[in-house]
Every structure is written in structure tokens, then in C-alpha cells.
C-alpha positions in Angstrom: 305.3 131.9 185.8 307.8 128.4 187.1 307.1 125.5 185.4 305.5 124.0 188.2 302.7 126.1 188.0 302.5 125.3 184.4 302.0 121.4 185.1 299.5 122.2 187.7 297.3 124.6 185.6 297.6 121.9 183.3 296.5 118.9 184.7 293.4 120.5 186.3 292.6 122.0 182.7 293.0 118.4 181.2 291.2 116.5 184.0 288.0 119.2 184.3 287.6 119.4 180.4 287.4 115.8 180.0 285.0 115.2 183.0 282.9 118.0 181.7 282.2 116.2 178.3 279.8 113.9 180.3 278.2 116.2 183.1 276.8 118.5 180.1 274.9 116.0 178.4 273.2 114.6 181.5 272.1 117.8 182.6 270.5 118.7 179.5 269.2 115.4 178.7 267.6 115.0 182.0 265.3 117.6 181.0 264.5 116.1 177.7 263.8 112.9 179.3 261.4 114.6 181.4 260.0 115.8 178.4 259.7 112.5 176.8 258.0 110.7 179.8 255.3 113.9 180.3 254.8 113.5 176.6 254.0 109.8 176.9 251.4 110.7 179.6 249.7 113.7 177.9 249.7 111.6 174.5 249.0 108.1 176.1 252.0 106.9 173.1 254.2 103.9 175.1 256.6 105.0 172.1 257.5 108.5 173.6 257.8 106.3 177.1 259.5 103.8 174.9 262.2 106.8 173.8 262.5 107.9 177.2 263.9 104.7 178.1 266.8 104.5 175.3 268.0 107.9 176.4 268.0 107.1 180.2 270.2 103.8 179.0 272.8 106.8 177.5 271.9 109.1 180.1 273.1 106.0 182.6 276.4 105.5 181.1 277.5 109.2 180.8 276.5 109.8 184.4 278.4 106.9 185.5 282.0 107.9 183.7 280.7 111.3 184.6 281.3 110.6 188.3 284.2 108.5 187.7 286.2 110.8 186.6 284.4 114.1 188.7 285.6 112.6 191.9 289.4 113.2 191.2 289.1 116.6 190.9 288.0 117.3 194.1 291.0 115.8 195.7 293.5 117.7 193.0 292.1 120.7 195.4 294.4 119.0 198.0 297.1 117.3 196.0 298.0 119.9 193.1 296.7 123.2 195.0 296.7 123.1 198.4 297.3 126.7 199.2 294.2 127.8 197.3 292.3 125.3 199.6 293.7 126.2 202.6 293.0 129.7 202.1 289.3 129.0 200.4 288.4 126.2 202.2 286.3 127.6 204.5 284.4 129.4 201.8 284.4 126.3 198.9 284.1 123.8 201.1 280.5 124.5 202.1 279.1 124.8 198.0 281.4 121.4 197.1 279.7 119.6 200.2 276.1 120.9 199.3 276.8 119.6 195.7 277.8 116.2 197.4 275.0 115.9 200.0 272.2 117.7 198.6 272.3 117.2 194.8 274.4 114.0 193.8 272.2 112.0 196.2 269.3 113.2 195.1 270.3 112.4 191.4 271.9 109.2 192.0 269.3 107.5 194.2 266.1 108.7 191.9 268.3 107.5 188.7 267.9 104.1 190.2 264.1 104.0 190.9 263.7 105.5 187.5 266.0 102.9 185.6 265.1 100.0 187.8 262.0 100.9 188.8 259.0 101.8 186.2 257.3 98.0 186.6 256.7 99.2 190.8 256.1 102.5 190.4 253.9 102.9 187.3 253.7 105.9 184.7 253.2 108.7 187.2 255.5 108.0 189.8 257.6 107.1 187.1 257.6 110.8 186.1 258.4 111.9 189.3 261.6 109.9 189.5 262.6 111.7 186.2 261.5 114.9 187.5 263.5 114.5 190.6 266.7 113.1 188.5 266.3 116.4 186.4 266.2 118.7 190.0 269.3 116.5 191.3 271.3 117.3 188.1 270.7 121.2 187.9 271.5 121.6 191.6 274.1 119.7 190.8 275.1 122.3 188.4 274.0 125.1 190.8 276.4 124.3 193.5 279.6 123.7 191.0 278.8 127.6 189.2 278.2 128.9 192.8 281.8 127.7 193.6 283.1 128.8 190.6 281.3 132.1 190.9 283.2 133.1 193.9 286.2 132.8 192.5 284.9 134.8 189.9 283.4 137.6 191.9 284.0 136.8 195.9 281.7 137.7 198.3 280.0 136.8 201.6 283.6 136.1 203.1 285.2 137.2 206.3 289.1 137.2 206.7 290.6 134.9 209.3 293.3 135.6 211.9 296.0 133.9 210.0 294.8 135.3 206.5 292.5 132.5 205.5 288.8 133.4 203.9 286.2 132.3 206.2 282.2 132.1 205.2 280.5 135.3 206.3 277.1 135.0 204.9 275.6 131.7 203.2 273.0 133.8 201.6 274.8 136.3 199.9 277.3 133.0 199.0 274.3 131.6 197.4 273.2 134.8 195.8 276.0 136.1 194.3 275.2 138.5 191.5 277.4 136.3 189.3 275.6 133.5 189.8 272.8 134.3 187.9 273.7 134.6 184.2 276.7 132.2 184.6 274.1 129.0 185.9 271.2 130.0 183.4 273.6 130.4 180.5 275.8 127.5 181.7 272.5 125.2 181.7 270.8 126.5 178.5 274.3 125.4 176.7 274.0 122.1 178.7 270.4 121.9 176.8 272.0 122.9 173.5 274.1 120.1 174.0 271.6 117.7 174.9 269.3 118.9 172.1 272.3 118.1 169.3 272.8 114.8 170.5 269.0 114.2 170.5 268.4 115.5 167.1 271.8 114.5 165.5 270.9 110.7 166.6 267.4 110.8 165.0 268.8 112.2 161.8 270.9 109.1 162.1 268.4 106.8 162.4 266.5 108.5 159.3 269.5 108.8 157.1 270.0 104.9 158.1 266.4 104.4 157.4 265.6 102.2 160.8 263.9 103.0 163.7 262.4 105.5 161.7 259.7 106.4 164.2 261.8 106.9 166.9 264.1 108.7 164.7 261.2 111.2 164.0 260.7 111.5 167.7 264.5 112.4 168.8 264.6 115.1 165.7 261.2 116.8 166.5 262.0 117.2 170.2 265.9 117.7 169.7 265.2 120.5 167.1 262.2 122.1 169.1 264.5 122.2 172.2 267.5 123.0 170.2 265.9 126.4 168.9 265.0 127.3 172.0 267.7 126.8 174.1 270.4 128.4 171.2 268.4 131.5 171.3 268.2 131.9 175.0 272.1 130.8 175.2 272.3 134.0 172.5 269.8 136.3 174.7 269.3 137.1 177.5 272.0 134.5 178.8 274.8 135.3 177.2 274.2 139.0 177.2 273.6 138.9 180.9 277.0 137.0 181.3 278.7 139.7 179.2 277.9 142.6 180.9 278.6 141.2 184.0 282.2 140.6 182.6 282.1 144.5 181.5 281.1 145.4 185.0 283.5 143.7 187.0 286.5 142.1 185.0 286.6 144.9 181.9 290.3 144.0 181.2 289.2 140.9 180.8 286.2 142.1 178.3 288.9 144.0 176.5 291.5 140.7 175.8 288.1 138.6 175.3 287.5 141.3 172.2 291.3 142.2 171.1 290.6 145.7 172.1 293.8 147.4 173.0 292.8 151.1 172.4 290.2 152.8 174.5 287.6 153.7 172.0 284.0 155.7 172.3 281.8 153.6 169.9 284.1 150.4 170.2 283.9 148.1 167.2 283.4 144.6 167.6 285.9 142.3 165.9 284.6 139.4 163.8 288.0 137.8 162.9 291.4 139.3 163.4 294.4 137.8 165.1 296.1 139.5 168.5 299.3 140.7 168.1 301.0 140.9 171.4 304.4 142.3 170.4 302.9 145.4 168.3 299.8 145.1 171.0 297.2 145.4 167.9 294.6 143.1 166.3 296.1 141.9 162.9 294.2 141.6 159.7 290.8 142.7 161.5 287.3 142.5 160.0 285.0 144.9 162.4 281.9 146.3 162.9 281.8 150.1 164.0 280.1 150.7 167.6 279.1 147.6 167.9 280.5 146.1 170.7 279.5 149.5 172.5 276.2 149.2 172.3 276.2 145.2 173.2 278.1 146.4 176.2 276.3 149.5 177.3 273.5 149.8 175.2 274.7 153.3 174.0 276.6 153.3 170.1 279.5 155.6 171.5 279.7 154.4 175.0 283.4 154.3 176.2 285.1 151.1 176.4 288.4 150.4 178.0 291.2 148.8 175.9 293.5 146.9 176.9 296.6 149.5 176.9 294.5 151.5 180.0 294.7 148.8 182.2 298.3 147.7 184.5 300.0 145.1 182.6 300.3 142.9 185.7 296.3 142.9 185.7 296.5 141.5 182.3 295.1 137.8 181.7 298.0 135.4 181.1 297.4 134.4 177.7 295.6 136.9 175.7 295.7 135.1 172.3 294.1 131.7 173.8 291.3 133.8 175.3 290.8 136.1 172.3 290.5 132.5 170.3 288.3 130.5 172.7 285.9 133.5 172.9 285.2 133.8 169.4 285.4 130.1 168.4 282.1 129.8 171.4 280.5 132.6 169.6 280.7 131.4 166.3 279.8 128.1 166.8 276.9 129.6 169.0 276.0 131.7 166.3 276.1 128.5 163.3 274.1 126.4 165.8 271.4 128.8 166.2 271.1 129.1 162.1 271.1 125.0 162.1 268.1 125.3 164.8 266.3 127.6 162.9 266.3 126.5 159.6 265.5 122.8 161.1 262.5 124.3 163.0 261.4 126.3 160.1 261.8 122.8 157.6 260.1 121.0 160.3 257.1 123.2 161.2 256.5 122.8 157.0 256.7 119.4 157.6 260.0 118.9 155.0 262.5 118.3 157.6 262.7 114.3 157.7 262.8 114.3 153.9 265.4 117.0 153.2 268.9 114.7 153.5 271.3 117.6 153.6 269.8 118.8 156.6 269.9 115.6 158.5 273.4 115.1 157.6 273.7 118.5 159.0 272.5 117.9 162.6 274.0 114.4 162.3 277.6 115.9 161.6 277.2 118.7 163.9 277.0 117.1 167.1 280.7 118.1 167.8 279.8 121.9 168.1 278.2 122.3 171.7 280.8 120.4 173.2 283.4 122.4 171.4 281.3 125.5 172.3 281.1 124.9 175.8 284.5 123.7 176.4 285.7 127.2 174.4 283.1 129.1 176.6 284.5 127.7 179.8 288.4 128.4 178.8 287.1 131.7 178.2 285.6 132.0 181.7 288.8 130.4 183.1 291.3 131.9 181.1 289.8 135.4 181.8 289.8 135.5 185.4 293.7 135.2 185.4 296.3 135.9 186.5 293.8 135.7 189.3 292.5 132.5 191.2 290.2 134.1 193.4 289.7 137.8 191.4 291.3 140.3 193.0 292.1 138.4 196.4 294.7 135.6 195.7 297.0 135.3 192.6 297.1 131.8 190.5 300.7 131.1 191.2 300.1 131.9 195.2 297.5 128.5 195.2 299.6 125.7 194.4 301.0 122.8 196.0 304.3 124.1 197.3 305.9 121.1 197.7 304.5 118.8 194.5 306.9 119.6 192.4 306.5 119.9 188.1 308.1 116.0 187.9 306.0 115.2 189.9 302.6 116.3 188.3 303.7 115.7 185.2 303.7 112.0 186.0 300.4 112.5 187.5 299.5 114.0 184.6 300.6 111.1 182.1 298.9 108.8 184.2 295.4 110.2 184.4 295.9 110.8 180.8 296.5 107.1 180.1 293.5 106.0 182.3 290.8 109.0 180.7 292.1 107.8 177.5 290.7 103.9 178.4 287.8 105.3 180.0 286.8 107.4 177.0 287.3 103.9 174.7 284.9 102.2 177.1 282.2 104.9 176.9 282.5 105.2 173.2 282.0 101.3 172.9 279.1 101.2 175.3 277.1 103.9 173.6 278.0 103.0 170.4 276.2 99.5 171.2 273.8 101.3 172.5 272.8 103.1 169.3 273.6 100.0 167.3 270.7 98.0 169.0 268.4 101.4 169.2 265.2 101.8 170.9 264.1 98.5 170.0 265.3 97.0 173.4 263.0 99.5 175.2 259.8 98.4 172.8 260.7 95.1 174.4 260.7 96.2 177.8 257.7 98.1 177.5 255.7 95.2 176.4 257.2 93.0 179.3 255.7 96.1 181.6 252.6 96.1 179.8 252.3 92.5 180.1 252.9 92.6 184.1 250.2 95.4 184.5 248.0 93.3 182.6 248.6 90.3 184.8 248.5 92.4 188.1 245.3 94.1 186.8 243.9 91.0 186.4 244.5 89.4 189.3 243.4 92.4 191.3 239.8 91.6 189.5 239.7 87.9 190.2 
């Protein structure tokens, strides 16, 4: 690799990593807001509706920053990755356009109705608007995952006269077998993020002894959703995605697991350090045969090691890939354990009074963000050295006339702007948390007053 390709890769990695901090919360939080609104309607309890209103304000801030940081990414396909866009634009342009036209407009339009139309819509239609915001956000995730899935496992394309790739079948593109598990795993991960954020904020209110009823609601809904999501994240979605990698990118699987030698009954490495000079895993703690069983459901199944693949097909940065994967799996295991213990104590009626676990829920809010970032790093580092797996190398996709200096200059500019956006985001969210759900209560009272006045006017 030359310096220009390194800068272009770092540039896109920075912008996409910063951007995805926000959609992973909005997609999961959209579902939890629907849950809160549904509980408000079922229980006829305005407190759940107020809790949903409070969460919607945080959702709106998160959504706005996500939009601002997401738009430059699509421009980068032209500025930093022009050769890739020229080759693959006929395919990925379809899914990216669908994301903008179908899902983004659906989500943003009904978000406005949800935030500002409650007085006009009434409880049932307000719930409908929340459901449509949820559908828009999850549909947006589908089209983005469809784009990445095609780069991981290209299907449904035909070669054009000048070597470009053209869309041959929309159905095959959208029904790519890679999409199913990647999409489900990604969306469940977003629900894990939202659950930890909700439960963590509820734990904060309980520990601070303020807004106690809302804190209990947030902890209860967050823990129940988080328990289900963390278990689904491991199985079947994580298991299914792992099998997809094993079937279609076996060299990636070997690099993720730090497996250098082919083995019948391959062990799974819990810890260890890849030594690329000696092609071995240093100081490993391994469990025999488990990798074979998890991958092929047979204890003595053969799993190929890196040494059995040509060196030019190995991922570019095996140590970073290995550590990213193990961070994701390790944090996923910890999060599942936290939610399982929290769910047990919630069932026993002791969670709200168990301060050590409330502190754990509050302080573990960063865990899903770190795990999700590590998961995406695993997916993208594992695809290397391919930009489109098996069709186009990463080094062939950059803009040939954009120098390393130009790329570094814009990268520094983005870092500065995003730092300011991050500070603004933290300030706005911090202000909402400091105000608490009390503003939602006052809004609910005004809604009830106005509804009563309308009913009284009609009866006259």
C-alpha cells in the first residue's frame, strides 16, 4: 500500500465510525419508543407516554447529528473512491438511492408528526406515527446493509462493456444470502445499544433519587429488551453470521480466530496474541474442538488455517482484525451476563434496590458502542484486501488524482468539525437528561387540558 490509500482508508474509517455512533441508537430507540407508546395505550397510563416523549427528544437530537455526519460519507464515494464508484456505482447506487427515497423520507416525515403532532393526532394515530418512524429507521438499515452485503458477497450483477459492474437483478441484490444474518445481527446490536442506554439512564435517575418512577420504567423496559437482545445477538444472529463467513470467506475466519494451522477439531482461542513474524498465536488460552463445533456442528471437523491460503489473500491487518473480533465477542458476553443478572433481580423484585448492579448498568453504557464498532471493524477488515470481495482490490478503488496530502487535509478538517458536533451533541443530550422527564409531564398535562377543552366544546 502507498500513503494515499492509507489516508483514504483512514478517512473513510473515521467518518463512518463517528457517524455510526448515532444510527445505532436511533434504530434501537425507535423500537423502544414504540414499546413505550404501546404500553401507554394498553395500560392507559400517561406516564409511559411521557417517558416515550422524553426519549423522543433524545432520539431527535441523535437523528439530527446522524444525518449531518452521514451525508458526507456518500460524497466520499466520489471524492476519495472514484474508481470504485465508476466500477460499482451501477449496483450500489440502487440501494443507496432506495435508502434515501424510501426509508429516510419515511422516517424523517413521520418523525416530525411524532414530535409535533401529538395534540392533533391523538393517542392511536400518535402510536402509528411512532411505528412508521421505527419502520423507516429499520428500512434504512436494510438498504445500507444490502450495500455492504453486496461488497462482502457480490451477486446479481453483470459485467458492462468497459469492465464496469451493472445491476442484473434487483431481486438477487436485495435477497443476497449474506444480508439475512448481517442485517438481523446489526439491528439486534442496535437494540442492545438502545437497551443499555435506556437502562443506564434509568439507573442514573434511581441512584440520584430523582424522577424515580421514570427511572424504574426505563430500567424495567431497558433490561427486558436488553436481555432478549443480548441473547439473540449471540444466537441465532451471531452464529448465523459466523457460518456465513466460514462458508464464503474461510480465510477471514482463520484470521479472526488466530488459527494459523489447519486442524481437525480446531480449538477456540479465548485470549492470545498473533505473532505475524513466526505465524503463531502467543500465550494462547484455548478450548479444544470448540471452533470446529461452532462452525460446522462437528467436534472434529476440519477448519483451515491461514497457512493453507495464499498469502496475498490474507486480510491486511490480521492482529487488528483478531483483536477487534475478540473485543466484540468478549463485550457481547459481558453484556449478556449483565442483562441476565439484571433480569433475574428484576423478576425477584430486587433490582431497583441493588445499587452495585444499578451502577453497573449505568457505567456499562459505552460497552455496546465499543462492541458495535469492533464488530464493524471485524467485518470490514476481514474483507480486505478486497473492496468488492473477489472482484476488486481495495487499492484499485481509490481516486487516482487525490493525493495523500489532500486526503490528510480534509481528514483533519472533518476531525475538527466532528469534534465540535460531538461537543454540541453531548451538551444537548446532557441538558435533556438534566431536565429529566418533567418537561414531558408538563406537556402531557397541556395535552390533556386541550383534549378536555375540545371534548367540552363538542358536547356544547
